[in-house]
N, C-alpha and C positions, 0 to 999 in steps of 0.2 A: 810253624810259622816265621815266617819272616821277618831277619833284623837286620836293621842296616851298620848298627855300631860292633865295632871287633870283641868278640866277645873273651874270655880269658882261653880258650882251646885255639885260639888264632894267633902264630908269630908271624912274623914281617919277616922276609928275606929278600935278596936278588933287590937290590934298588935299581930303578928308572924312572926316566927324565917324564914318558909318556903313561907311565901307572905304577900303582905298587902291586905288589904280588904279597898275596898272605895264602898261604898254607892254614887249612883247616881239618884238623885233630880229633880224639872224639872227646865232647863235653867234661872238663875236670868233675863239676857234680855229679855224673855219674861213673867218676871210678873204673873204668874200662868193667862197667859190668852188662851185661843184654837188656833192652829194653824187655824182652819178653820172658824168661827163663831166668834174669839173676845171674845167671853162672859167667866167667871171665870171657872178656872180648881179646882176639890177636889180632895185631897187626897185619896185612896181606899186603898192599900194594898201593900206590897212589894213582888216580887218575889221570888220565893225560892234560887237565888244565884247560882253563877256558879261559879267554876276555870280557868280561863282563863292562858294559858300555853304564857310566852314569851319569847323572845330572854335572856335576862338577869335577871331577876326574875318574877314569876307569881304573880296574883293580881286575889283576891277573890271578884268578882264584885256580887254586889247587887242593881238591880235598883227599884227605887218607882217607881208606878204608879199611873196615872190617870184619871180623867174622866171629861166630857165638863159636866158643870151646866145644859147648856141651851136644855132639852128632845128634840126640834123640831134638833138639832145637829144630827149627823149620830157617833159623836163620845161618845154620850153621854152615849151611850148601848155598848161601847166599854175602855177597861185598855190600857194608854197607855203613854209611856213617848220619848218624840222630842229629849232629850239630847243621844249628841253623846258618845258611847259605846267603850270599850278598844276589846272586841271579832270581831275579822274579821266572816261576813256575819251570825253574830251568832250561830257561831261555837265555839270549845276550844281552837281557838289560833288569836294571836294578831294582831293587824292592823303591827306590826313591823317585823310581820312572813312572815308575808302577802308579806309585800316590801321587806323581803331580795328574798323571792321567785322568787317574780317578775325581780326584778334584775339579778340572775342567769340566769331564764329563757329566759329573754327578751337579753341581752346585752351580757351574756356569751355562752349564747344556749346549757347551758346542761341540762340534762337529769333528769329526777326523784328521780334514785338511786344514781346518781353525786350531786345532792343537798343537801341531805338527809345526803351524805359523810359528805359536808362540813358544812352542819349545825351541826350534832353532833361533830364534828371535832372543833367549834369553838365556841359553846356557850351550857350550859347543859340543853339541851332540846330535849326530845323523840317524835320523830315522825314519823308517818309509811310512807312507799313510796306512799300507795294509798291514802293518806291523802294531799298528796306533788303531786301527779296528778291531781288531782282534784280542787287543787288549780289553777296549770298550767291552766287548761283549763276555768275555773273563769278566768283569765287573759288574755288568747287569747282573748275569746268574747269580755269581756271591753276592750282590747287595740283597737281590730279590731274596735268595735261601737264605739269608740274617733277619731278612723284613719277616719272613713269616715264621721263625722261631720269635723273632720279638709280639707278633700275633698274638700266637701259643701261649706266650705269657698273659696278655693283655686280657684274653678270653676268658684265661682261666683265674684270674682275679677279678676279674666282673660278673661271671657267674650264670651266666645268662648269653643269648643269642637273639638279636632283632633281624630276621633273616630278609633282605634285599637280593635278588636275582632277578639276571637278565643276558640276553644273545646278543652277539655279536657277529655279525656277517664279516668276513673281511676280506671276503669276492672271490673271485675268481671259481676254483673246483675247490678252494679250502674247506675245509670241517667251520662250522660255526665253534664260538669262545662263547662259554657259558662262565660268568662271574656270580660268584656267592660271597653277596659281603654282609658284616654285621654294620648296622646303620647307625648301631651307640658310637659303636668307637671309630665308624667309618672304617674298617679295614677289613682286606682281603680275605676271607677264610681260605676262600682255595678257586681256583678257575679248569675246567675242561672242555675236552675239545667232541664235538659230536656230528657226526657225519650226518646223522639221522635220532631225533629225541620224539622219546614217549613218554607219559605219566609213571608209567611205571618204570620205567629207564632210573627219570627224574626222583624219581623217591629213593629208588636204590642209594642214587647220587648225594640225595640232603641225607638218609639214614647214615651214610658213611661220613659223612662229614661231622655231622652230631657225635657220631661213637669216637671217632680220631680227639674233639675237644673237649666228649665229656659234660658238656653242661646243657641245661635246657634251651627250645628255643620258645621267646616268647613271645612272635610274632609275628608274620611274612607280609612285606611290603611289593606288591607286582602291580604291571602294570594290565595283567586282565586279560594277557594271552590262555587260549583256550585249555592247552595242556597242563599252566601253572596252577589253573582253576579247580580243574578235573582233578589234580595229584594233591592238592587238599581237600575238597571236599571226600578225596577217599580214604585216603590215609590220614589227615590231619584237621578232621573236622573242628576239634575240639578248640584250634591254636584261632587268633582271631588275623584275619588277611585283610589287609587294606590295601584296597583298590587304587591307584595312584591318582590324583586329582589333578596333576598338569594331565596325564595322557585322555582323563574324560574331557577335560574344556578342550585339550585338543580337538578333539574327535568332535567337540561340539562345533570350534571354531571353523575346521575346515571346510562343513557345511556351508558355514555362513561365508567364510572367505569365498567359493565354486559360486553363491549366488551372488555374491558381490559382483563375479569375474563377467557376470553379460550385462552390468553397468559400463564396467571398465574397458573391454575389449571391443563393445560396436563403438565408442566414443573415439577410443586410441586406429583402429581402422581408417573411420571419417577424415580425424588431420593428418593420418596419413595420405589420405587419397585427395587433400585439400591442391584445389589449381596451384594453389602461391607456395606450396612443398614440390609438386612434380615439375613444374615447370620449368623451362629450359637455361640453364645458366648464359647462355651464346646470343638465344632469338631476344631481339629487342623489336618492341612496340611503342608509341608513340603514347603518351599521356602528356594532358592540357598543364600548363605552366612549367614544366622541367624537360620535355622534348621525349626525345627514345631513351626506354632504360628497360633492364631486365628485371619482367615481373618480380623473378625471385630476388635477385639484389635489393627491388624496393622496397618487397613486404619481408625480408629478412626477417627487420626486428620482432613483426607480430608471428613468424613460423618460430624461432625463435621463443619465445612463451608460449609458444602450445606443445613444443619438443622437450622444453624443461618439464611441462605438468604431465606429460605422459610416461615422464620418468620416475613418479611417485611411486613408492613402494608399501607394504599393508604394514602395519607395526604388530607383531603379534599379539592377540590379546586385548590391543588398544584400539589400531585405527587400519579403515579398509581402504583401500585407492580407491573403489569407483564410487563410494561416498563422496567423497571427498573431490575426486575430478568432476564430478557432475557438479557438484556448489559447486565450487570453482571456476569452471568452465560456464556456467550458470549467469553468474556477474560478469565474467568476460563478457559475453555477447549481446546481456541485454546495454551493457557499457556502450558497446559498439553500437547499436539500434540506435540511441539517444546521441550519439556524436552524428551515424549515416542523416539522421536528420536534418543536421544543420549545414550537408554538403551539397552541394551542384548536383540532382541527378543525370546530367549528361556527360558529367566527367568517368574517364573510363576504371579513376579510382572507386569515384561512388561504386560504380555496378560492378568491379571485382568483391569492395568490400559489403557491398548488401547480399551478393550472390552466395558467399563463403558463412559470412552471419545466418542468412537463411541455410545453409546444408548443417550447419553444426547446432541450431535451434530445432529442425526436426530430427536428429538421433537423438537428440535430450527428449525430446516430448515422448520420442518410441519406449526409451528405457527406463522413462519416470517411474512406470510401474512398476519395476523391477527395485529401484531407487527409493518408494516405499516401503514395500516388504522387508527389505534390507534394514531401513531405518528404526523400526517397529522391530525388528528381532534382530536386533543388536544394543536396544535397550533392555532389554530382555537377558540378554548374553551379560552386559556388563552388570545387570543387577546379580546373578546368578555365580559370576565371580567374586565380587564383592562378598558374599555371604560365605562362598567357600574359602574366603581370604582372611573376613576377619576373626580376633583374637575373642572379641568383647560379648559373641554371644555362648551361649550352652548348646550344650551338641541338638536337644531336645523341640528349644526355639527354631535353627540355621533349618532342621530338618521341616517344620511349621512352615514355614517362609515359602522353603523352596519348595515345597507342595504345592502351596500358593498362586506359586507362580507357574509352575506344568502345568497346573490344573487352568488355568488363564490359555498358555496358548494353545492346552489343547483344545478350549471349547472355542477359540477361534477360528482353527483350524477348522472344527465340526463344523462351524456356522459356513465356512468357504466352499466343507465337500458332507455334507450330512452324512455318508455312505460310511465315511472313516471310524473307522475301529482299530482299539489298541491292539489286540489278540491280534489282528491282521497286517500290523506297523512290520515290514524286514527290514533288518539291514542292509543296505547298501553302501557303495565307496561313494564319496562326493563325485558330484557330478553336474553340471552346470545345464542339463539337460530336465531337471528335476524340479518339481515346482514349488514352491512356496509350500501348499499343504503335508506334500510329501514329507520336506525338510523336518516341517513341523511335528511332524508326526515321530520322526528320528529319534526326533529330541527328547520327545517323549519318552522314547524305545529302551532307548541311550540311559535317562534317570532312572528308568524301572530295573534295569540289568544292572547298574552301579548302586543303585544305592544299598544294599546288602553290604559290601564293604565301603563306603563311602566315608564312614565316621568310625571307622575301627581305631585310628589309632587314639582314640581316647584311652584305649584300654591298655597303650602301652605303657613302658617306662618313661620313654620321652617319643613325645608327640612328634611324628614322620607323617608326613600328609603323602610324597612324593618317594618315588627312586631314582629321582633323578641325580642322587650322585655319582648312582653308578653310570649314566648316561652321559655327565658330563666326565668320566673318568675314560671312561671310552673316545671321545672325542681329542681328550689332552693325551691320550696314550696316540693315537691316530695323527695328532700334530706332532708332536714328541718324535715319531717317526719320519713324518714330511721333514721336521727339518733337517734330518739325520741323511736320508737318500736322497732327497734333493730331488725328488720325482713322482710324478702325478701316481703312477701304479704301485702301491706297496703293501700290496694284498699281502705277498709270501713273507715281507717283512713282518704283518700285524703276525700270520701264521705262525711264525717261528719264533719270535722273540717278541708279539702284542703281551702276552700274561705277565711279564717280565716287565715290560715299561707299563703296569694296571698295577703291579706292586707298587713301585717307584712314586705314581703319580699315588698313592692311600699312605705315603710312609709320612712321618717326620721330619725337618729341618734336620733335626738332631741325628738322626740315624742317619741321612745320606752322608748327614758331613760327619760320620764317626769315621777313624782311620783304616782304607781297607787292609791294609799292610795286617795290621795286629789282628781283623777278624779273618785272614787267609789262611784254610786249607788246604795244602798239594791235593791229597786225600779226595777231597770236594769238590775241589777245580776240576781234577782229571774227571771226576765223575760227572760233571756240569758240561763241561767239555763236550764231553761222549754223546749226553743225549743232544745237546743240541745238534752235534752232527748228523744225528740219528734224524731228528727232526727236519732239518736242510735237505738232505739226501730227499726224505718221503716227500718233502714238499714239491723237489727240483726233479723225479721223475717223470713228468708229466710235461717236461722238455721235451725228455730224449725222443728222436723220430726213428734217426741210423737205424734203430733195431725193428721196428717194425718193419709188415710187407705190403706191398701195395701193389694188387689185385685187381680193384675194384674195377680196373674197365672190363677185364679178362668175365669177371661175375658175372657184370652187366650183358654184355655180349650172348652169354650160355641163359641167360635168362628170357632175353630177349626173345630170340632163337627156340627156345623149349619148346614151343608147339608150333611151330613151323618148319615148313621145307625147306634148306638150307644146306647150299653145295657143301659148303666145309663141317657139317655140324658130326661129322665125322672124326673127322680132323681134331674137331676142338674137345671131342670126346674122349678123342685118343690121347690128347696133352694132358687129359686130367687135371681141367679146369675147377677149381673151387676157391 
């Protein structure tokens, strides 16, 4: 353990104005005994000494080195000193610097260059950004390791696991990161990387996690991915499996949102094609009473209204932009016609306004069919969303009411298309080319597919409807890495450090505020550092291009002339192109 106070085994000598010199001898409490065999140790020599930079005053550290007198002990052939030192990780900065960087990085979420700036402002310390960056990596790994230790104790005390699982694609060619989480304590149980994953591999992974913690799994929560459901149904059929209600609603909403785009997109296209929007700023035409002026300039306020309308966005599960735009524009156009009736029909202003209003009215008439369809489906969706979200109803009443809603939806679709059959409804991705009948059929198919696992949370110790905790963790992890590296492409950082950031985001403030120096272990730090270097090397192997051979043109030429007469074919064969 690193300590910054001077212990009894240290004595000062050689005073200096710039630093204190401290010689570290063998700890008094060890009474010159070997830590392995208990035999006496003898002094050999001192090291060359090193200057350790601290926050307030530097220290020149000299370490006395010893060896065991027992020739059978492995420490008899090595020199050592088990006394705590002032330097962090045997580098050139003190433990107090390490503690300061940890506090800035973990609690205040500062970037390395920001930490350097704050250090230089508060203390007379010269340190590079790359050194702070290495410290941050050590802090990240050490704190993640300590969080895992605390998680093990928490789960052991809890006695069971409510398993949430999901995967993250870091991007590029990096393997996916799978997160296994206890949704009762909100702790990361484990993270694993997979280039490819099937249900058998997933089963082996879950089994190893369960054996590691030694407690039972009382439930699953997932987004109903195929391999997850296959793994559960084959190996864990007796455990309740909750399908994420958020994903169910999102899959339903996406079809409704896509159908709504049949309203929004044509209207937006028409608005952007209006004469008042595309007219030249330079060309001026005569307008009665005001003289020559640019059409674009004159109608600029109206164009601003229209451009503001089409900037509207969907509010997930709440509002659809197509419906809002249709209703808002319809009121606007009706008001335009009322005003135009009172204007002089011979004026250029009136003629342009009338053509504009007529063009907008035509597109509104064309999309009215979709507007009516989306309005009806949105009413159904809001009823479904309310029933899934309310806690005032029992499981049985919820299922009964939802079944009535979906039966009503299917009956409407059946009236529109008598040939429709639920058994023949197949899954498809949201597409604006799909008809409202196909979408209603897909809604009913989704309901039948999700129903077996949509209300399993009633069997859990803690009612958990979704696995959003994991997905939110992925989002905050990526945002934290984005803040640190300040660039868009963070796939390599996620692949090498994402698992540790996930643990930080699912830990308590007390854990993050715990003194990193007291938790420090040189042996563990060295092992974690080695693991990080290995991961970085593996991740960056794809960057290397100098070791590749480039003979594609030779191969292409040989293949091209393979079955044709070519005067240089004999030469190509002689050069042994491959």
